[in-house]
C-alpha angles and dihedrals in degrees: 000000000000126000093256092058092045090053091048092050091047090051091047091050090050092050092048091051090051090048091051090051092049092047091051091050090049091049091051092048092047090051091053091045092049092050092050093047093048092052092048095043094049090052092048092047089053091052092047093050091048090049092051091048093050093045094048091046091053092046092051091048090052091049092049094048092046090060094054 
């Protein structure tokens, strides 16, 4: 193998190593982001469900008392 090919393979290996490092960093950041979003979304869904429950309960009470 000539020197030019050796240099190209060495450069390719360096670039692939940098890509691997960047992909690992991205994976770690996405994991943190996913965890934070899941915690926030679950809390918001709980608030939304509670709001719907309270609103439907009030509406039903109003409908029941209107009939009497």
